[in-house]
C-alpha positions in Angstrom: -11.0 -28.7 -54.1 -7.5 -29.7 -53.3 -6.0 -27.4 -56.0 -8.0 -24.5 -54.7 -6.8 -25.0 -51.1 -3.2 -25.4 -52.2 -3.3 -22.3 -54.4 -4.9 -20.3 -51.6 -2.1 -21.1 -49.2 0.6 -20.5 -51.7 -0.3 -17.1 -53.2 1.3 -14.2 -51.4 -0.7 -11.2 -50.3 0.5 -8.7 -52.9 1.6 -5.4 -51.3 1.6 -6.7 -47.8 5.4 -6.5 -47.4 6.2 -5.9 -43.8 9.7 -4.9 -42.6 8.7 -5.7 -39.0 7.8 -9.2 -40.0 11.1 -9.7 -41.9 13.0 -8.3 -38.9 11.2 -10.8 -36.6 12.1 -13.7 -38.9 15.7 -12.5 -39.1 16.0 -12.3 -35.4 14.8 -15.9 -35.0 17.2 -17.0 -37.7 20.0 -15.3 -35.8 19.2 -17.3 -32.7 19.2 -20.5 -34.7 22.4 -19.8 -36.6 24.2 -18.5 -33.5 23.4 -21.6 -31.4 24.8 -23.7 -34.2 28.4 -22.6 -33.4 28.4 -20.6 -30.2 29.3 -23.7 -28.0 32.8 -23.9 -29.6 34.4 -21.6 -27.0 32.4 -23.2 -24.1 33.5 -26.8 -24.8 36.2 -26.8 -22.1 33.9 -25.5 -19.5 31.1 -28.0 -20.3 33.6 -30.8 -20.4 34.9 -29.8 -16.9 31.4 -29.6 -15.5 30.3 -33.0 -16.8 33.7 -34.6 -16.2 34.1 -35.8 -19.8 36.8 -35.3 -22.4 36.4 -32.1 -24.3 36.3 -33.9 -27.6 33.2 -35.7 -26.5 31.3 -32.4 -26.2 31.5 -32.0 -29.9 28.5 -34.3 -30.3 26.2 -31.6 -28.9 27.1 -29.4 -31.9 27.0 -32.2 -34.4 23.6 -33.4 -33.1 22.2 -29.9 -33.4 23.4 -29.1 -36.9 22.3 -32.5 -38.2 18.8 -32.2 -36.7 18.4 -28.8 -38.2 19.4 -29.9 -41.7 17.5 -33.2 -41.6 14.3 -31.6 -40.3 14.0 -28.9 -43.0 12.3 -31.1 -45.6 9.5 -32.2 -43.2 9.0 -28.6 -42.0 8.2 -27.5 -45.5 5.4 -30.1 -45.7 4.1 -29.1 -42.3 3.9 -25.5 -43.3 1.7 -26.5 -46.3 -0.4 -28.9 -44.3 -1.3 -27.0 -41.1 -0.3 -23.4 -42.0 3.0 -21.5 -41.8 1.9 -19.3 -38.9 1.2 -22.3 -36.6 4.4 -24.0 -37.6 6.5 -20.9 -37.1 5.1 -20.2 -33.7 5.5 -23.8 -32.7 9.1 -23.7 -33.9 9.9 -20.7 -31.6 8.2 -22.4 -28.6 10.1 -25.6 -29.1 13.4 -23.8 -29.6 12.9 -21.7 -26.5 11.8 -24.7 -24.3 14.7 -26.7 -25.6 17.1 -23.9 -24.7 15.9 -24.0 -21.1 16.4 -27.8 -21.0 20.0 -27.3 -22.4 20.7 -24.9 -19.5 19.3 -27.3 -16.9 21.2 -30.3 -18.3 23.1 -32.3 -15.7 25.1 -34.5 -18.0 26.3 -34.8 -21.6 23.4 -37.2 -22.6 20.7 -34.7 -21.4 22.5 -31.8 -23.1 22.8 -33.8 -26.4 19.1 -34.8 -26.4 18.1 -31.2 -25.5 20.2 -30.0 -28.4 18.4 -32.4 -30.8 15.1 -30.9 -29.6 16.5 -27.4 -30.1 17.6 -28.4 -33.6 14.1 -29.6 -34.4 12.7 -26.2 -33.5 15.5 -24.5 -35.5 14.7 -26.7 -38.5 11.1 -25.3 -38.6 12.2 -21.7 -38.0 14.7 -21.6 -40.9 12.5 -22.4 -43.9 9.1 -21.6 -42.6 10.0 -18.1 -41.4 11.5 -17.3 -44.8 8.4 -18.7 -46.5 6.2 -16.4 -44.4 8.1 -13.4 -45.6 8.4 -14.4 -49.2 4.7 -15.1 -49.6 3.8 -11.6 -48.6 6.6 -9.9 -50.6 6.0 -8.7 -54.2 8.9 -9.2 -56.6 9.7 -5.5 -56.6 10.3 -5.6 -52.9 12.2 -8.9 -52.8 15.6 -7.2 -52.5 14.5 -5.2 -49.5 13.1 -8.3 -47.8 16.2 -10.5 -48.4 18.4 -7.6 -47.1 16.7 -8.3 -43.7 16.9 -12.1 -44.0 20.6 -12.3 -45.0 22.3 -10.7 -42.0 21.9 -13.6 -39.6 23.9 -16.0 -41.8 26.6 -13.4 -42.2 27.0 -12.3 -38.6 26.3 -15.4 -36.5 29.4 -17.4 -37.5 31.6 -14.3 -36.8 30.0 -13.3 -33.6 29.6 -16.8 -32.1 33.1 -17.2 -30.7 33.0 -13.7 -29.2 29.5 -14.2 -27.6 30.2 -17.7 -26.4 33.6 -16.6 -24.9 32.2 -13.6 -23.1 29.2 -15.5 -21.6 31.3 -18.4 -20.5 34.1 -16.2 -19.1 32.0 -13.7 -17.2 28.9 -15.8 -16.3 28.8 -19.5 -17.2 28.1 -21.7 -20.3 24.5 -22.1 -19.1 23.8 -18.4 -20.1 24.5 -19.3 -23.8 21.1 -21.0 -23.6 19.4 -18.8 -20.9 19.6 -15.7 -23.1 17.3 -17.4 -25.6 14.4 -17.4 -23.1 13.5 -13.7 -23.1 14.4 -13.5 -26.8 12.2 -16.5 -27.6 9.3 -15.3 -25.5 9.4 -11.9 -27.2 9.7 -13.5 -30.7 6.7 -15.8 -29.9 4.5 -12.9 -28.9 5.6 -10.9 -31.9 4.9 -13.8 -34.2 1.3 -14.1 -32.9 0.8 -10.4 -33.8 2.7 -10.1 -37.0 2.5 -13.4 -38.9 -0.6 -13.6 -41.1 -2.9 -16.5 -40.4 -3.2 -18.4 -43.7 -4.9 -21.8 -43.7 -3.1 -24.9 -44.7 -4.1 -27.7 -47.1 -5.5 -30.5 -45.0 -5.6 -32.8 -48.0 -1.9 -32.5 -48.8 -0.3 -35.9 -48.5 3.2 -36.6 -47.3 5.7 -38.2 -49.7 7.1 -40.7 -47.1 9.6 -42.3 -49.4 10.8 -39.0 -50.7 11.1 -37.7 -47.1 13.0 -40.8 -46.0 15.5 -40.8 -48.8 16.1 -37.0 -48.5 16.5 -37.1 -44.8 18.9 -40.1 -45.0 20.8 -38.4 -47.8 21.2 -35.1 -45.9 22.1 -36.8 -42.7 24.7 -39.1 -44.3 26.3 -36.2 -46.2 26.6 -34.1 -43.0 28.0 -37.0 -41.1 30.6 -37.6 -43.8 31.5 -34.0 -43.9 31.8 -33.9 -40.1 34.2 -36.8 -40.2 36.3 -35.4 -43.0 38.3 -33.2 -40.7 39.3 -36.1 -38.5 42.6 -37.9 -39.0 41.4 -41.5 -38.5 38.0 -41.5 -40.1 38.8 -41.1 -43.8 37.0 -44.3 -44.9 33.9 -43.5 -42.8 33.8 -40.0 -44.1 34.0 -41.2 -47.7 31.4 -43.8 -47.0 29.1 -41.2 -45.5 29.4 -38.8 -48.4 29.0 -41.6 -51.0 25.9 -42.9 -49.2 24.5 -39.4 -48.9 24.9 -38.7 -52.6 23.2 -42.1 -53.4 20.3 -41.4 -51.2 19.8 -38.0 -52.7 20.0 -39.3 -56.2 17.4 -41.9 -55.4 15.2 -39.2 -53.8 15.4 -37.1 -57.0 14.6 -40.1 -59.2 11.6 -40.9 -57.0 10.2 -37.3 -56.8 10.4 -37.0 -60.6 8.2 -40.1 -60.9 5.6 -39.7 -58.2 2.5 -37.5 -58.6 2.8 -36.1 -55.0 6.5 -35.4 -54.5 8.0 -33.9 -51.4 9.6 -31.1 -53.4 8.5 -29.7 -56.7 11.7 -30.2 -58.6 10.5 -28.1 -61.6 11.8 -25.2 -59.7 15.3 -26.1 -61.0 14.0 -25.1 -64.4 14.7 -21.5 -63.4 18.4 -20.7 -64.2 18.4 -18.1 -61.4 17.3 -20.7 -58.8 19.7 -23.3 -60.2 22.5 -20.9 -59.4 21.8 -21.7 -55.7 22.9 -25.3 -56.2 25.9 -24.5 -58.4 27.8 -21.2 -58.1 25.9 -20.2 -54.9 26.8 -23.5 -53.2 30.5 -23.0 -54.0 30.3 -19.4 -52.9 28.8 -20.2 -49.5 31.2 -23.1 -49.0 34.3 -21.0 -49.5 33.2 -18.1 -47.4 32.1 -20.5 -44.6 35.7 -21.8 -44.5 37.1 -18.3 -43.7 35.7 -17.9 -40.1 37.1 -21.4 -39.5 40.6 -20.8 -40.9 41.2 -17.2 -39.7 41.2 -17.8 -35.9 43.3 -20.9 -36.3 45.9 -19.1 -38.4 46.1 -16.2 -36.0 46.5 -18.5 -33.0 48.5 -21.5 -34.3 50.3 -19.7 -37.1 51.0 -16.3 -35.7 51.0 -17.2 -32.0 48.2 -14.8 -30.9 46.0 -15.4 -27.9 42.3 -16.2 -28.5 41.1 -12.7 -27.5 43.4 -11.0 -29.9 42.5 -13.4 -32.7 38.8 -13.0 -32.0 39.0 -9.3 -32.0 40.7 -9.3 -35.4 38.2 -11.7 -36.9 35.5 -9.2 -35.9 36.8 -7.1 -38.8 34.8 -9.4 -41.0 31.7 -8.4 -39.0 32.5 -4.7 -39.5 32.7 -5.2 -43.3 29.4 -7.2 -43.3 27.5 -4.4 -41.5 29.3 -1.5 -43.1 28.4 -2.4 -46.7 24.8 -3.6 -46.0 23.1 -0.3 -46.8 24.8 -0.3 -50.2 24.1 -3.9 -51.3 20.6 -3.2 -52.6 21.5 0.0 -54.5 24.5 -1.9 -56.1 22.3 -4.7 -57.3 19.7 -2.2 -58.6 22.3 -0.2 -60.4 24.3 -3.0 -62.0 22.1 -6.1 -61.9 22.7 -9.5 -60.4 25.2 -11.0 -62.9 27.8 -8.2 -62.7 27.4 -8.0 -58.9 27.9 -11.8 -58.5 30.9 -11.9 -60.7 32.4 -8.9 -58.9 31.7 -10.3 -55.4 33.2 -13.7 -56.2 36.3 -12.3 -57.9 36.9 -9.7 -55.1 36.4 -12.4 -52.4 38.9 -14.7 -54.2 41.4 -11.8 -54.2 41.0 -11.2 -50.5 41.6 -14.9 -49.8 44.8 -14.8 -51.9 45.9 -11.7 -49.9 45.2 -13.6 -46.6 47.7 -16.2 -47.8 50.4 -13.4 -47.9 49.9 -12.4 -44.2 52.4 -13.2 -41.5 53.0 -12.4 -37.9 54.9 -9.3 -38.9 52.1 -7.8 -41.0 50.8 -4.5 -39.4 47.5 -5.2 -37.7 45.7 -2.2 -39.2 46.5 -3.7 -42.6 45.1 -7.1 -41.6 42.0 -5.4 -40.2 41.5 -3.4 -43.4 41.8 -6.6 -45.5 39.3 -8.5 -43.4 36.8 -5.5 -43.5 37.0 -5.6 -47.3 36.6 -9.4 -47.3 33.5 -9.1 -45.1 32.0 -6.4 -47.4 32.4 -8.6 -50.5 31.0 -11.5 -48.6 27.9 -9.5 -47.7 27.4 -8.3 -51.3 27.6 -11.9 -52.7 25.4 -13.3 -49.9 22.7 -10.7 -50.5 22.7 -11.2 -54.3 22.4 -14.9 -54.1 19.7 -14.7 -51.5 17.6 -12.5 -53.8 18.3 -13.9 -57.3 17.4 -17.5 -56.3 13.7 -16.5 -56.0 13.6 -14.0 -58.9 11.9 -16.4 -61.3 10.2 -18.7 -58.8 6.4 -18.7 -59.2 4.3 -18.7 -56.0 3.3 -22.4 -56.2 7.0 -23.3 -56.2 8.0 -21.2 -53.2 7.7 -23.9 -50.5 9.9 -26.3 -52.4 12.4 -23.6 -53.5 12.6 -22.3 -50.0 13.2 -25.8 -48.4 15.8 -26.8 -51.0 17.6 -23.5 -50.5 17.7 -23.8 -46.7 19.0 -27.4 -47.0 21.7 -26.3 -49.4 22.8 -23.5 -47.1 23.2 -26.0 -44.2 25.2 -28.4 -46.4 27.4 -25.6 -47.8 28.2 -24.3 -44.3 29.2 -27.8 -43.1 31.1 -28.4 -46.3 33.0 -25.2 -45.9 34.3 -26.2 -42.4 35.0 -29.7 -43.6 36.9 -28.5 -46.7 38.9 -26.1 -44.5 39.9 -28.8 -42.1 40.7 -31.2 -44.9 43.0 -28.6 -46.6 44.8 -28.0 -43.4 45.4 -31.7 -42.9 46.6 -32.2 -46.5 49.0 -29.2 -46.5 50.2 -30.0 -43.0 51.0 -33.6 -44.1 52.7 -32.2 -47.2 55.0 -30.2 -45.0 56.0 -33.2 -43.0 57.1 -35.6 -45.8 60.6 -37.1 -45.3 63.2 -34.6 -46.1 60.9 -31.6 -45.7 61.5 -28.9 -43.1 59.6 -29.2 -39.8 56.7 -26.7 -40.1 56.9 -25.9 -36.4 60.6 -24.9 -36.8 60.0 -22.9 -40.0 56.7 -21.3 -40.8 53.8 -22.7 -38.7 51.4 -20.6 -40.8 52.4 -22.4 -44.0 49.4 -24.9 -44.1 47.0 -22.0 -43.5 48.5 -19.9 -46.4 48.2 -22.9 -48.7 44.6 -23.4 -47.6 43.7 -19.8 -48.4 45.2 -20.1 -51.8 43.1 -23.3 -52.4 39.8 -21.7 -51.4 40.7 -18.6 -53.6 41.0 -20.9 -56.6 37.8 -22.7 -55.5 35.9 -19.4 -55.4 36.7 -18.9 -59.1 34.4 -21.8 -59.9 31.6 -19.6 -58.6 32.8 -16.8 -60.8 32.6 -19.0 -63.9 29.0 -20.1 -63.0 28.0 -16.4 -62.6 29.5 -15.5 -66.0 27.2 -18.2 -67.5 24.1 -16.4 -66.2 21.8 -14.6 -68.7 22.7 -10.9 -69.0 19.4 -9.8 -67.5 19.1 -12.6 -64.9 16.6 -11.6 -62.2 15.8 -8.3 -63.8 12.2 -8.4 -62.5 13.7 -8.2 -59.0 16.8 -6.0 -59.5 15.2 -3.5 -61.8 11.4 -3.6 -61.4 9.4 -2.5 -64.4 9.1 -3.7 -68.0 11.6 -6.4 -68.8 14.2 -5.7 -71.5 13.2 -6.8 -75.0 15.8 -9.6 -75.1 14.5 -10.9 -71.8 10.9 -10.8 -73.0 11.8 -12.8 -76.1 13.6 -15.4 -73.9 10.6 -15.8 -71.7 8.3 -16.3 -74.7 10.6 -19.0 -76.0 10.7 -20.7 -72.6 
């Protein structure tokens, strides 16, 4: 009986691909991703209202991001237990209600607790919304579906400083959260109408030990990465990262032994999904460092004001959007492997070129370079988002989706941490005894070195993509009969 219920909830409704549903899920993702970083520009205003140091307000961002990442494993089980539709609608309701509480906060404690609740809602929206779309999408339409789902992760980090700055400047920081109310209400009503009602498996047991180890591992890793950018917390950062890796190693060992694991780890048997945790992780890490490094280089290195720097960084957004209609045709024409190799190599080249910029570089040239960087970023993001599910069978979708969502959160946090760490290392290298004072010479020098470093790091993603099978993900990129070599490989597997 249990196997029948589980199978019934896991099998997608073939041919029920709905662009409106995918767009709804993408919109909720955009709210969740945007609220992860949008507070950056509002920190001084919040600090002034609450009469606290600006550095203390950072806890509201950390609490939100950690809650999102740590809540993803549980949300996957909830979707299987009580049904994805119920969990997705509940997630939107919690996120929206928490946004109102954030806007009404009278002190930093209330704002932080409200952000934790908001993060709990976001943790359910991220994997469960994707799962709803994937279950109803045949493999031949997977590229189209992921084209909808990818754009929030591409645009939110770039638009967050602009949106947060505009709302804070012309209204108040409270409106960063108040704008979620009509959007959340509209999304909730749309979800009731568009999300298919599929029953859950009431007999599905929760792997408490696996959940505890995974949650502690993800939380420790994120805390360690958050502390990495600080100057006086190197030991704590190392301890957090080490503890996180130990907890996750223990979680994997346990889930391989138990009969009812939190995640079905056999999903890593698919090379295309494994790329998410190898080259895909490195790719997301490096491109996540770019929106962090660029505004700092323009302001601290070139002496630009925040508005000018923000406007220039928007070029990445232009590239993301401009190339979007072409990403699916490119993947269909050349296949996943060539596109991933190209995207990583081209991205590495743009990072290296960013290291050659200075305050005297013509702005149109900088803008054009960042447009190109945004375009290559979009191509790689779209390819990874699609290829990871190419060889995942329906029964593995919940686990694959939750693991992927967790890795995305970790890669984003790692990108910012690595960017901050590189700046600290190269800044210290420029201040060794006998070295010239960076402030008196080239204040952009640490940023140049950081861009060179992430360009080299991106090449690790290229090497991983080169190791992919020639026809990796062919069922998704080129629907129809698989090539003879691929059919032979599947028979051997």
